[in-house]
Structure formats: C-alpha cells, structure tokens
C-alpha atoms as a printed R data frame, in Angstrom:
    type eleno elety resid chain resno       x      y       z
1   ATOM     1    CA   UNK     A     1  -0.041 -0.195  -0.161
2   ATOM     2    CA   UNK     A     2   1.487  3.134  -1.050
3   ATOM     3    CA   UNK     A     3  -0.055  6.946  -1.032
4   ATOM     4    CA   UNK     A     4   1.286 10.302  -2.070
5   ATOM     5    CA   UNK     A     5   0.261 13.481  -0.712
6   ATOM     6    CA   UNK     A     6   0.316 16.476  -2.922
7   ATOM     7    CA   UNK     A     7   0.291 19.976  -2.136
8   ATOM     8    CA   UNK     A     8   1.654 23.550  -3.545
9   ATOM     9    CA   UNK     A     9   4.705 24.012  -1.084
10  ATOM    10    CA   UNK     A    10   5.844 22.722   2.430
11  ATOM    11    CA   UNK     A    11   5.085 25.639   4.820
12  ATOM    12    CA   UNK     A    12   2.742 25.895   7.734
13  ATOM    13    CA   UNK     A    13  -0.031 23.878   9.009
14  ATOM    14    CA   UNK     A    14  -0.469 21.497   5.740
15  ATOM    15    CA   UNK     A    15   3.584 20.740   6.101
16  ATOM    16    CA   UNK     A    16   2.954 19.730   9.563
17  ATOM    17    CA   UNK     A    17  -0.065 17.746   8.594
18  ATOM    18    CA   UNK     A    18   1.415 15.719   6.132
19  ATOM    19    CA   UNK     A    19   4.476 15.063   8.144
20  ATOM    20    CA   UNK     A    20   2.583 14.101  11.114
21  ATOM    21    CA   UNK     A    21   0.442 11.839   9.453
22  ATOM    22    CA   UNK     A    22   2.852 10.368   6.876
23  ATOM    23    CA   UNK     A    23   4.949  9.088   9.749
24  ATOM    24    CA   UNK     A    24   1.719  7.824  11.690
25  ATOM    25    CA   UNK     A    25   0.445  5.740   8.909
26  ATOM    26    CA   UNK     A    26   3.771  4.520   8.133
27  ATOM    27    CA   UNK     A    27   3.830  2.903  11.440
28  ATOM    28    CA   UNK     A    28   0.548  1.213  10.254
29  ATOM    29    CA   UNK     A    29   2.211 -0.531   7.049
30  ATOM    30    CA   UNK     A    30   0.892  2.258   4.635
31  ATOM    31    CA   UNK     A    31   4.105  3.726   2.737
32  ATOM    32    CA   UNK     A    32   3.439  7.671   2.243
33  ATOM    33    CA   UNK     A    33   5.207  9.715   0.090
34  ATOM    34    CA   UNK     A    34   5.018 13.644  -0.309
35  ATOM    35    CA   UNK     A    35   4.908 15.839  -3.451
36  ATOM    36    CA   UNK     A    36   5.203 19.475  -3.292
37  ATOM    37    CA   UNK     A    37   5.208 21.761  -6.404
38  ATOM    38    CA   UNK     A    38   7.332 24.093  -5.131
39  ATOM    39    CA   UNK     A    39  10.464 24.510  -2.415
40  ATOM    40    CA   UNK     A    40   9.502 25.974   0.986
41  ATOM    41    CA   UNK     A    41  10.712 26.623   4.406
42  ATOM    42    CA   UNK     A    42   9.246 23.514   5.964
43  ATOM    43    CA   UNK     A    43  11.347 21.125   3.868
44  ATOM    44    CA   UNK     A    44  13.842 21.418   6.661
45  ATOM    45    CA   UNK     A    45  11.324 19.784   9.165
46  ATOM    46    CA   UNK     A    46  10.892 16.497   6.962
47  ATOM    47    CA   UNK     A    47  12.916 13.286   7.811
48  ATOM    48    CA   UNK     A    48  12.563  9.608   6.865
49  ATOM    49    CA   UNK     A    49   9.580 10.295   4.353
50  ATOM    50    CA   UNK     A    50  10.027 10.121   0.479
51  ATOM    51    CA   UNK     A    51   9.639 13.756  -0.392
52  ATOM    52    CA   UNK     A    52   9.457 15.011  -4.036
53  ATOM    53    CA   UNK     A    53   9.654 18.818  -5.304
54  ATOM    54    CA   UNK     A    54   8.468 18.720  -8.935
55  ATOM    55    CA   UNK     A    55   6.755 21.396 -11.212
56  ATOM    56    CA   UNK     A    56   6.425 19.853 -14.520
57  ATOM    57    CA   UNK     A    57   4.038 17.365 -16.036
58  ATOM    58    CA   UNK     A    58   6.727 15.205 -17.436
59  ATOM    59    CA   UNK     A    59   8.394 14.787 -13.995
60  ATOM    60    CA   UNK     A    60   5.438 14.425 -11.956
61  ATOM    61    CA   UNK     A    61   3.858 11.584 -14.695
62  ATOM    62    CA   UNK     A    62   7.450  9.684 -14.296
63  ATOM    63    CA   UNK     A    63   6.992  9.773 -10.682
64  ATOM    64    CA   UNK     A    64   3.624  8.232 -10.680
65  ATOM    65    CA   UNK     A    65   4.658  5.517 -13.330
66  ATOM    66    CA   UNK     A    66   7.566  4.667 -11.261
67  ATOM    67    CA   UNK     A    67   6.102  4.343  -7.684
68  ATOM    68    CA   UNK     A    68   2.405  3.281  -8.699
69  ATOM    69    CA   UNK     A    69   0.604  4.888  -5.925
70  ATOM    70    CA   UNK     A    70  -2.651  3.335  -4.990
71  ATOM    71    CA   UNK     A    71  -4.100  6.226  -4.293
72  ATOM    72    CA   UNK     A    72  -3.264 10.382  -4.375
73  ATOM    73    CA   UNK     A    73  -4.505 12.620  -1.745
74  ATOM    74    CA   UNK     A    74  -4.710 16.043  -3.425
75  ATOM    75    CA   UNK     A    75  -4.728 19.210  -1.236
76  ATOM    76    CA   UNK     A    76  -6.657 22.123  -2.398
77  ATOM    77    CA   UNK     A    77  -5.065 22.354  -5.870
78  ATOM    78    CA   UNK     A    78  -7.980 21.263  -8.059
79  ATOM    79    CA   UNK     A    79  -6.235 22.681 -11.323
80  ATOM    80    CA   UNK     A    80  -4.084 19.610 -10.835
81  ATOM    81    CA   UNK     A    81  -6.790 16.916 -11.008
82  ATOM    82    CA   UNK     A    82  -7.179 16.644 -14.788
83  ATOM    83    CA   UNK     A    83  -3.617 16.776 -15.180
84  ATOM    84    CA   UNK     A    84  -3.268 13.590 -13.058
85  ATOM    85    CA   UNK     A    85  -5.690 11.786 -15.099
86  ATOM    86    CA   UNK     A    86  -4.035 13.116 -18.154
87  ATOM    87    CA   UNK     A    87  -0.519 11.392 -17.051
88  ATOM    88    CA   UNK     A    88  -2.511  8.281 -16.874
89  ATOM    89    CA   UNK     A    89  -3.323  7.704 -13.222
90  ATOM    90    CA   UNK     A    90  -6.454  5.984 -13.031
91  ATOM    91    CA   UNK     A    91  -6.735  4.783  -9.347
92  ATOM    92    CA   UNK     A    92  -8.502  6.751  -6.600
93  ATOM    93    CA   UNK     A    93  -7.947 10.634  -5.997
94  ATOM    94    CA   UNK     A    94  -9.141 11.800  -2.909
95  ATOM    95    CA   UNK     A    95  -9.519 15.512  -2.897
96  ATOM    96    CA   UNK     A    96  -8.731 17.478   0.290
97  ATOM    97    CA   UNK     A    97  -9.583 20.684   1.511
98  ATOM    98    CA   UNK     A    98  -7.302 22.524   4.668
99  ATOM    99    CA   UNK     A    99  -7.574 26.261   5.311
100 ATOM   100    CA   UNK     A   100  -8.722 27.801   1.982
101 ATOM   101    CA   UNK     A   101  -8.339 31.031   3.557
102 ATOM   102    CA   UNK     A   102 -11.591 33.239   4.311
103 ATOM   103    CA   UNK     A   103 -14.854 31.833   4.522
104 ATOM   104    CA   UNK     A   104 -15.946 33.926   1.061
105 ATOM   105    CA   UNK     A   105 -12.251 32.590  -0.646
106 ATOM   106    CA   UNK     A   106 -13.273 29.200   0.522
107 ATOM   107    CA   UNK     A   107 -17.036 29.462  -0.957
108 ATOM   108    CA   UNK     A   108 -15.333 30.676  -4.217
109 ATOM   109    CA   UNK     A   109 -12.854 27.929  -4.333
110 ATOM   110    CA   UNK     A   110 -15.121 25.226  -3.538
111 ATOM   111    CA   UNK     A   111 -17.622 26.407  -6.069
112 ATOM   112    CA   UNK     A   112 -14.909 27.124  -8.801
113 ATOM   113    CA   UNK     A   113 -13.806 23.412  -8.290
114 ATOM   114    CA   UNK     A   114 -17.232 21.666  -8.833
115 ATOM   115    CA   UNK     A   115 -16.367 20.624 -12.618
116 ATOM   116    CA   UNK     A   116 -12.869 19.520 -11.733
117 ATOM   117    CA   UNK     A   117 -14.022 17.238  -8.463
118 ATOM   118    CA   UNK     A   118 -17.063 15.933 -10.310
119 ATOM   119    CA   UNK     A   119 -14.991 14.932 -13.338
120 ATOM   120    CA   UNK     A   120 -11.789 13.595 -11.721
121 ATOM   121    CA   UNK     A   121 -12.200 12.761  -7.699
122 ATOM   122    CA   UNK     A   122 -13.618  9.706  -6.093
123 ATOM   123    CA   UNK     A   123 -13.986 11.422  -2.420
124 ATOM   124    CA   UNK     A   124 -13.851 14.349  -0.614
125 ATOM   125    CA   UNK     A   125 -11.840 14.976   2.691
126 ATOM   126    CA   UNK     A   126 -12.104 17.717   4.813
127 ATOM   127    CA   UNK     A   127 -11.651 18.419   8.939
128 ATOM   128    CA   UNK     A   128 -14.236 18.996  11.280
129 ATOM   129    CA   UNK     A   129 -14.489 22.753  10.111
130 ATOM   130    CA   UNK     A   130 -18.045 24.225  10.195
131 ATOM   131    CA   UNK     A   131 -17.499 26.227   7.309
132 ATOM   132    CA   UNK     A   132 -16.069 23.621   5.115
133 ATOM   133    CA   UNK     A   133 -18.400 21.110   6.535
134 ATOM   134    CA   UNK     A   134 -21.311 23.227   5.327
135 ATOM   135    CA   UNK     A   135 -19.901 24.293   1.857
136 ATOM   136    CA   UNK     A   136 -19.184 20.721   0.819
137 ATOM   137    CA   UNK     A   137 -22.459 19.685   1.777
138 ATOM   138    CA   UNK     A   138 -24.056 22.315  -0.165
139 ATOM   139    CA   UNK     A   139 -21.994 21.933  -3.349
140 ATOM   140    CA   UNK     A   140 -21.613 17.965  -3.340
141 ATOM   141    CA   UNK     A   141 -24.379 16.608  -1.563
142 ATOM   142    CA   UNK     A   142 -24.448 13.060  -3.634
143 ATOM   143    CA   UNK     A   143 -20.372 13.092  -3.260
144 ATOM   144    CA   UNK     A   144 -18.578 10.477  -0.900
145 ATOM   145    CA   UNK     A   145 -17.660 12.633   2.083
146 ATOM   146    CA   UNK     A   146 -14.881 11.806   4.658
147 ATOM   147    CA   UNK     A   147 -14.715 14.063   7.693
148 ATOM   148    CA   UNK     A   148 -12.505 13.843  10.859
149 ATOM   149    CA   UNK     A   149 -10.179 15.791  12.809
150 ATOM   150    CA   UNK     A   150  -6.348 16.402  11.888
151 ATOM   151    CA   UNK     A   151  -3.818 14.842  14.297
152 ATOM   152    CA   UNK     A   152  -0.541 15.563  15.894
153 ATOM   153    CA   UNK     A   153   2.012 13.875  17.920
154 ATOM   154    CA   UNK     A   154   1.442 15.209  21.426
155 ATOM   155    CA   UNK     A   155   3.921 12.744  22.965
156 ATOM   156    CA   UNK     A   156   6.864 14.279  20.554
157 ATOM   157    CA   UNK     A   157   5.427 17.851  20.479
158 ATOM   158    CA   UNK     A   158   5.352 18.445  24.236
159 ATOM   159    CA   UNK     A   159   5.937 20.605  27.082
160 ATOM   160    CA   UNK     A   160   9.997 21.151  27.228
161 ATOM   161    CA   UNK     A   161  11.288 22.573  30.795
162 ATOM   162    CA   UNK     A   162  13.620 25.579  30.462
163 ATOM   163    CA   UNK     A   163  14.591 28.564  32.971
164 ATOM   164    CA   UNK     A   164  11.801 30.918  33.747
165 ATOM   165    CA   UNK     A   165  11.833 34.342  32.003
166 ATOM   166    CA   UNK     A   166  11.260 37.384  34.247
167 ATOM   167    CA   UNK     A   167   8.824 38.822  31.713
168 ATOM   168    CA   UNK     A   168   5.831 37.640  29.906
169 ATOM   169    CA   UNK     A   169   5.717 36.963  26.201
170 ATOM   170    CA   UNK     A   170   3.128 37.149  23.845
171 ATOM   171    CA   UNK     A   171   3.678 34.750  20.780
172 ATOM   172    CA   UNK     A   172   2.336 35.070  17.312
173 ATOM   173    CA   UNK     A   173   2.924 32.696  14.331
174 ATOM   174    CA   UNK     A   174   1.836 33.829  10.892
175 ATOM   175    CA   UNK     A   175   2.863 35.821   7.821
176 ATOM   176    CA   UNK     A   176   2.425 39.000   6.364
177 ATOM   177    CA   UNK     A   177  -1.158 38.533   4.619
178 ATOM   178    CA   UNK     A   178  -4.648 39.673   5.136
179 ATOM   179    CA   UNK     A   179  -6.024 36.283   6.677
180 ATOM   180    CA   UNK     A   180  -3.488 36.083   9.338
181 ATOM   181    CA   UNK     A   181  -4.991 39.398  10.325
182 ATOM   182    CA   UNK     A   182  -1.096 41.058  11.359
183 ATOM   183    CA   UNK     A   183  -3.103 44.514  11.723
184 ATOM   184    CA   UNK     A   184  -5.219 43.076  14.438
185 ATOM   185    CA   UNK     A   185  -2.278 41.316  16.177
186 ATOM   186    CA   UNK     A   186  -0.098 44.272  16.105
187 ATOM   187    CA   UNK     A   187  -3.119 46.768  17.437
188 ATOM   188    CA   UNK     A   188  -3.841 44.096  20.380
189 ATOM   189    CA   UNK     A   189  -0.001 43.763  21.089
190 ATOM   190    CA   UNK     A   190   0.490 47.619  21.317
191 ATOM   191    CA   UNK     A   191  -2.409 47.790  24.017
192 ATOM   192    CA   UNK     A   192  -1.038 45.062  25.745
193 ATOM   193    CA   UNK     A   193   2.602 46.549  25.867
194 ATOM   194    CA   UNK     A   194   0.840 49.740  27.372
195 ATOM   195    CA   UNK     A   195  -0.806 47.978  29.960
196 ATOM   196    CA   UNK     A   196   2.433 45.742  30.817
197 ATOM   197    CA   UNK     A   197   5.375 48.131  29.698
198 ATOM   198    CA   UNK     A   198   8.175 44.570  30.366
199 ATOM   199    CA   UNK     A   199   6.022 42.475  27.985
200 ATOM   200    CA   UNK     A   200   7.902 41.304  24.720
201 ATOM   201    CA   UNK     A   201   6.213 40.138  21.619
202 ATOM   202    CA   UNK     A   202   8.111 37.017  19.589
203 ATOM   203    CA   UNK     A   203   7.025 37.060  15.905
204 ATOM   204    CA   UNK     A   204   7.281 33.491  14.365
205 ATOM   205    CA   UNK     A   205   7.367 34.355  10.684
206 ATOM   206    CA   UNK     A   206   7.384 32.601   7.278
207 ATOM   207    CA   UNK     A   207   9.803 34.997   5.419
208 ATOM   208    CA   UNK     A   208   9.026 33.424   1.944
209 ATOM   209    CA   UNK     A   209   5.235 33.965   2.171
210 ATOM   210    CA   UNK     A   210   2.927 36.970   2.535
211 ATOM   211    CA   UNK     A   211   1.916 39.515   0.167
212 ATOM   212    CA   UNK     A   212   1.466 42.323   2.266
213 ATOM   213    CA   UNK     A   213   5.310 42.419   3.573
214 ATOM   214    CA   UNK     A   214   5.951 46.091   2.937
215 ATOM   215    CA   UNK     A   215   2.874 47.344   4.863
216 ATOM   216    CA   UNK     A   216   3.942 44.617   7.701
217 ATOM   217    CA   UNK     A   217   7.323 45.731   7.666
218 ATOM   218    CA   UNK     A   218   6.379 49.389   7.786
219 ATOM   219    CA   UNK     A   219   4.022 48.964  10.933
220 ATOM   220    CA   UNK     A   220   6.591 46.929  12.787
221 ATOM   221    CA   UNK     A   221   8.991 49.841  12.340
222 ATOM   222    CA   UNK     A   222   7.108 52.092  14.808
223 ATOM   223    CA   UNK     A   223   8.514 53.547  18.320
224 ATOM   224    CA   UNK     A   224   5.563 51.897  20.209
225 ATOM   225    CA   UNK     A   225   7.366 48.475  19.511
226 ATOM   226    CA   UNK     A   226  10.845 49.241  20.096
227 ATOM   227    CA   UNK     A   227  12.622 47.186  22.481
228 ATOM   228    CA   UNK     A   228   9.659 44.901  22.521
229 ATOM   229    CA   UNK     A   229   9.522 42.978  19.407
230 ATOM   230    CA   UNK     A   230  11.767 39.809  18.730
231 ATOM   231    CA   UNK     A   231  11.507 38.057  15.291
232 ATOM   232    CA   UNK     A   232  12.276 34.646  14.313
233 ATOM   233    CA   UNK     A   233  12.273 33.420  10.702
234 ATOM   234    CA   UNK     A   234  11.610 30.011   9.606
235 ATOM   235    CA   UNK     A   235  12.201 28.291  12.628
236 ATOM   236    CA   UNK     A   236  12.640 24.576  12.387
237 ATOM   237    CA   UNK     A   237   9.338 22.816  13.723
238 ATOM   238    CA   UNK     A   238  11.157 20.797  16.118
239 ATOM   239    CA   UNK     A   239  12.376 24.052  17.959
240 ATOM   240    CA   UNK     A   240   8.832 25.383  18.385
241 ATOM   241    CA   UNK     A   241   8.189 23.160  21.241
242 ATOM   242    CA   UNK     A   242  10.694 24.888  23.178
243 ATOM   243    CA   UNK     A   243   9.313 28.376  22.391
244 ATOM   244    CA   UNK     A   244   5.931 27.468  23.295
245 ATOM   245    CA   UNK     A   245   7.062 25.788  26.531
246 ATOM   246    CA   UNK     A   246   9.119 29.094  27.407
247 ATOM   247    CA   UNK     A   247   6.333 31.237  26.322
248 ATOM   248    CA   UNK     A   248   3.597 29.124  28.647
249 ATOM   249    CA   UNK     A   249   5.833 29.439  31.633
250 ATOM   250    CA   UNK     A   250   6.686 33.048  31.092
251 ATOM   251    CA   UNK     A   251   2.964 33.836  32.105
252 ATOM   252    CA   UNK     A   252   2.259 34.556  28.540
253 ATOM   253    CA   UNK     A   253   0.254 33.257  25.771
254 ATOM   254    CA   UNK     A   254  -0.006 32.416  21.897
255 ATOM   255    CA   UNK     A   255  -2.104 35.047  20.383
256 ATOM   256    CA   UNK     A   256  -4.062 33.821  17.159
257 ATOM   257    CA   UNK     A   257  -5.658 36.761  15.113
258 ATOM   258    CA   UNK     A   258  -6.760 34.815  11.961
259 ATOM   259    CA   UNK     A   259  -9.896 35.805   9.937
260 ATOM   260    CA   UNK     A   260 -10.449 32.087   9.077
261 ATOM   261    CA   UNK     A   261  -8.695 28.849  10.030
262 ATOM   262    CA   UNK     A   262  -9.201 25.525   8.485
263 ATOM   263    CA   UNK     A   263  -8.016 24.168  11.368
264 ATOM   264    CA   UNK     A   264  -5.182 26.163  13.075
265 ATOM   265    CA   UNK     A   265  -1.805 24.039  13.733
266 ATOM   266    CA   UNK     A   266   0.006 26.866  15.652
267 ATOM   267    CA   UNK     A   267  -2.455 26.858  18.548
268 ATOM   268    CA   UNK     A   268  -2.952 23.055  18.889
269 ATOM   269    CA   UNK     A   269   1.265 22.914  19.119
270 ATOM   270    CA   UNK     A   270   1.067 25.603  21.504
271 ATOM   271    CA   UNK     A   271  -1.637 23.643  23.672
272 ATOM   272    CA   UNK     A   272   0.351 20.645  23.491
273 ATOM   273    CA   UNK     A   273   3.487 22.303  25.244
274 ATOM   274    CA   UNK     A   274   1.176 23.921  27.892
275 ATOM   275    CA   UNK     A   275   1.150 27.554  26.179
276 ATOM   276    CA   UNK     A   276  -2.391 28.907  26.685
277 ATOM   277    CA   UNK     A   277  -3.991 30.638  23.585
278 ATOM   278    CA   UNK     A   278  -5.841 33.511  22.978
279 ATOM   279    CA   UNK     A   279  -7.499 33.507  19.585
280 ATOM   280    CA   UNK     A   280 -10.210 35.081  17.402
281 ATOM   281    CA   UNK     A   281 -13.224 32.876  16.573
282 ATOM   282    CA   UNK     A   282 -11.723 31.512  13.323
283 ATOM   283    CA   UNK     A   283 -13.856 28.868  12.758
284 ATOM   284    CA   UNK     A   284 -11.482 25.975  12.457
285 ATOM   285    CA   UNK     A   285 -10.516 26.201  16.022
286 ATOM   286    CA   UNK     A   286 -14.095 25.423  17.546
287 ATOM   287    CA   UNK     A   287 -13.018 21.878  17.969
288 ATOM   288    CA   UNK     A   288 -10.134 22.359  20.234
289 ATOM   289    CA   UNK     A   289 -10.575 26.004  21.859
290 ATOM   290    CA   UNK     A   290 -13.502 25.913  24.187
291 ATOM   291    CA   UNK     A   291 -13.804 29.472  25.739
292 ATOM   292    CA   UNK     A   292 -12.572 29.679  29.160
293 ATOM   293    CA   UNK     A   293 -12.051 25.687  29.418
294 ATOM   294    CA   UNK     A   294  -9.030 25.371  27.003
295 ATOM   295    CA   UNK     A   295  -8.195 28.592  25.953
296 ATOM   296    CA   UNK     A   296  -9.662 32.405  25.451
297 ATOM   297    CA   UNK     A   297 -11.867 33.214  22.182
298 ATOM   298    CA   UNK     A   298 -12.691 36.946  21.382
299 ATOM   299    CA   UNK     A   299 -15.244 38.079  18.801
300 ATOM   300    CA   UNK     A   300 -13.781 38.482  15.452
301 ATOM   301    CA   UNK     A   301 -12.546 42.103  15.156
302 ATOM   302    CA   UNK     A   302 -13.240 43.084  18.885
303 ATOM   303    CA   UNK     A   303  -9.761 44.079  19.546
304 ATOM   304    CA   UNK     A   304 -11.042 45.448  23.107
305 ATOM   305    CA   UNK     A   305 -12.466 42.128  23.975
306 ATOM   306    CA   UNK     A   306  -8.969 40.487  22.917
307 ATOM   307    CA   UNK     A   307  -7.139 42.875  24.923
308 ATOM   308    CA   UNK     A   308  -9.153 41.939  27.927
309 ATOM   309    CA   UNK     A   309  -8.956 38.286  27.666
310 ATOM   310    CA   UNK     A   310  -5.181 38.896  27.309
311 ATOM   311    CA   UNK     A   311  -4.936 40.658  30.626
312 ATOM   312    CA   UNK     A   312  -7.175 38.215  32.265
313 ATOM   313    CA   UNK     A   313  -4.669 35.361  31.503
314 ATOM   314    CA   UNK     A   314  -1.794 37.417  32.481
315 ATOM   315    CA   UNK     A   315  -3.180 38.621  36.016
316 ATOM   316    CA   UNK     A   316  -4.905 35.225  36.811
317 ATOM   317    CA   UNK     A   317  -2.237 32.563  37.472
318 ATOM   318    CA   UNK     A   318  -4.657 29.964  38.755
319 ATOM   319    CA   UNK     A   319  -7.256 30.060  35.913
320 ATOM   320    CA   UNK     A   320  -4.353 30.411  33.507
321 ATOM   321    CA   UNK     A   321  -2.937 26.895  34.747
322 ATOM   322    CA   UNK     A   322  -6.071 25.398  34.659
323 ATOM   323    CA   UNK     A   323  -6.765 26.581  31.146
324 ATOM   324    CA   UNK     A   324  -3.429 25.131  30.115
325 ATOM   325    CA   UNK     A   325  -3.625 22.004  31.628
326 ATOM   326    CA   UNK     A   326  -7.273 21.140  30.279
327 ATOM   327    CA   UNK     A   327  -5.839 22.335  26.852
328 ATOM   328    CA   UNK     A   328  -3.206 19.726  26.773
329 ATOM   329    CA   UNK     A   329  -5.482 16.724  27.956
330 ATOM   330    CA   UNK     A   330  -8.315 17.883  25.387
331 ATOM   331    CA   UNK     A   331  -5.752 17.579  22.500
332 ATOM   332    CA   UNK     A   332  -4.375 14.399  23.788
333 ATOM   333    CA   UNK     A   333  -8.104 12.794  23.922
334 ATOM   334    CA   UNK     A   334  -9.388 14.089  20.591
335 ATOM   335    CA   UNK     A   335  -6.598 14.458  18.081
336 ATOM   336    CA   UNK     A   336  -4.529 11.407  18.527
337 ATOM   337    CA   UNK     A   337  -2.418  9.727  15.669
338 ATOM   338    CA   UNK     A   338  -3.858  6.636  16.642
339 ATOM   339    CA   UNK     A   339  -7.577  8.142  16.051
340 ATOM   340    CA   UNK     A   340  -6.489  9.643  12.934
341 ATOM   341    CA   UNK     A   341  -5.030  6.299  11.563
342 ATOM   342    CA   UNK     A   342  -8.208  4.448  12.328
343 ATOM   343    CA   UNK     A   343 -10.586  7.291  10.495
344 ATOM   344    CA   UNK     A   344  -7.847  7.451   7.491
345 ATOM   345    CA   UNK     A   345  -7.752  3.431   7.203
346 ATOM   346    CA   UNK     A   346 -11.432  3.454   7.250
347 ATOM   347    CA   UNK     A   347 -11.722  5.707   4.492
348 ATOM   348    CA   UNK     A   348  -9.288  3.698   2.248
349 ATOM   349    CA   UNK     A   349 -11.387  0.808   3.099
350 ATOM   350    CA   UNK     A   350 -14.520  2.215   2.198
351 ATOM   351    CA   UNK     A   351 -12.797  3.097  -1.469
352 ATOM   352    CA   UNK     A   352 -11.440 -0.446  -1.771
353 ATOM   353    CA   UNK     A   353  -7.631  0.629  -1.562
354 ATOM   354    CA   UNK     A   354  -6.842 -0.926   1.637
C-alpha cells in the first residue's frame, strides 16, 4: 500500500499535517510519499519520508509511473486534478480541503472546483471545520464525504522545561497576509504593551510567504514596538516546542488573530506545550478551543475583548494554569495519531484501496 500526498509548498499547517500523518500511517504499514510543487521553509522539518519537489507534468508523470501509488490525496489544488488523469493515473484520487483562507474565498474555491471534482475525484476529505462542512454538503450533496479531525503527536510535541523568563511573552505565528490578520495582532499587542510595559512580542514568521510584507515591515517599524519585538524567521518545527514552552511558563500566551482557519496547527502545538491561547473565533479552532476551558476566544474584530482576555491570562495565574492543563488533555484525547489512522484506514477501506 503506497500513497502520495500532494500540496503546493511545504509550509505552515499543511507541512505539519503531512509530516505527522505520513509518519503515523507508515507505522501502520502504509508507505507515504509527499509531493510539493515548489520549495518551502518547511522542507527542513521532513525526515524519513520520501519527499519530491516537482513542477512539470513530465516529472510528475514519471514519478507516478515509477511508484505505482494506490491512491493520491490532493490538497486544495483542483487545477492539478485533470493533469493527473492525463498522466495516466486511473486509481482513486481523494480531494482534500485544508484552510482555503477566508470563508468567502473558501466558498469561491469550492464552487469553482465543481467541474474538476465531479470529473476527476473519487472522494472528499476535510476536517471538522463548520464552514468547510457546510460548503461541501451544499455543493456536493451526493459525493462521498470523509470528515474527521487532524492529528498531532502530543507525545513528541510536548512541554520542554527551561529556565523561566522574568517577563511575559506574547507569541504570534503567521505571515504578512490579510487572513492571518497581522494588523489586529499589532493593535492588540500595542495595547497589551501599554498595560504591561515589560512584555515582549515574539513573532514567528514565514519569510518566504505573505503578500503584504511592505506594509507589515512599515507597521513594525514604529516607536511603540521598539525594544519589545523579537522576530524569528522560518524556525525548524522541532524547536517550536521549546519556544511554546518558554512562552507558557513566562506567564504569556500565544495570540492567534486569523480571520479564518481551517484547523489552526499553531494553536494545537502551543496547547500541547502548555502554552495558553487567545484566539479570534476563526471557525476551524472551535473543535479544540473551548472558551474559558481550553483557551480564551474573542469575537472577530473585537480588539478590546481580545485585550481583556489577554490581560485576564496575564493577571490570573490560577485560572491560567487550569486552562493550559485542560487544553493539553483535550488535544491528547481528541487529536491523537491513533484516532487519525483509524479514520484514515476506514476511508481507504470504503474506497477499496486498503
């Protein structure tokens, strides 16, 4: 049994998901390969998984012919679907949706993909994200749907003890684009710095991506952020557990300001490392961020509420400790590798692949 997972570039949550599930499925006897159409910062994280960076149809076709995959999982790139069939691949193709940006863009994408999916795809796969569930049921009511949680290895990606800092840290993971909502992040951070002058802002950025870089750089170069901002570019994923652990122990938290998330791996990673999360209600995080139980959530666009939730975590260590402990337990119970493998193998069985 051999599978190929295909995505645009090894970056962000998709790189994490592909790496996590490939390792987990391989332990269950399924050989998993990865194909990306361009290079990306996340390539540094991949070890022990056959990974290919190919762009042209001839190279991709040669790979398919050589490896004789039993099924392909194509994430988001529906334009690639007819090309794969034209290359002679006749076995099942599963179209997967992850992220897809804002709800409006997700609707446009899923609608625009209709002729491609109906002509070339055998099944649909997506996480338990409300807007994705609603859109796929609306546009593909008679199609084969598979919908289950993504996964994380919480035994490996876990809290790491370090010497505690003497100041709180707010972390943010993202890129300079509108959906990650870096403007809200800076406004919230500015208000929190005014409230707590010793606070530091650690930014974990993907320097290869983002279509608003010039505006982002200009906004960061303001006097109110001088001495408060520490920037980390393209940090290897294995080191992020150290950073999340340090942030969690500092009395700070991870701030997520996204307009829409299909899942939100940065938040899940932080929760695994006992780093509390303050997040916008970005839809995809609703399955793991339970307000005041596993994290703090604010209404999209309500900067004052976000600041209040942040201050609450900074000023209430007992409640903060309960939230971060409950958060890790929730991830362990609901997003395990074993659960993902069971769901994934069940899907393959129903498609007569495994």
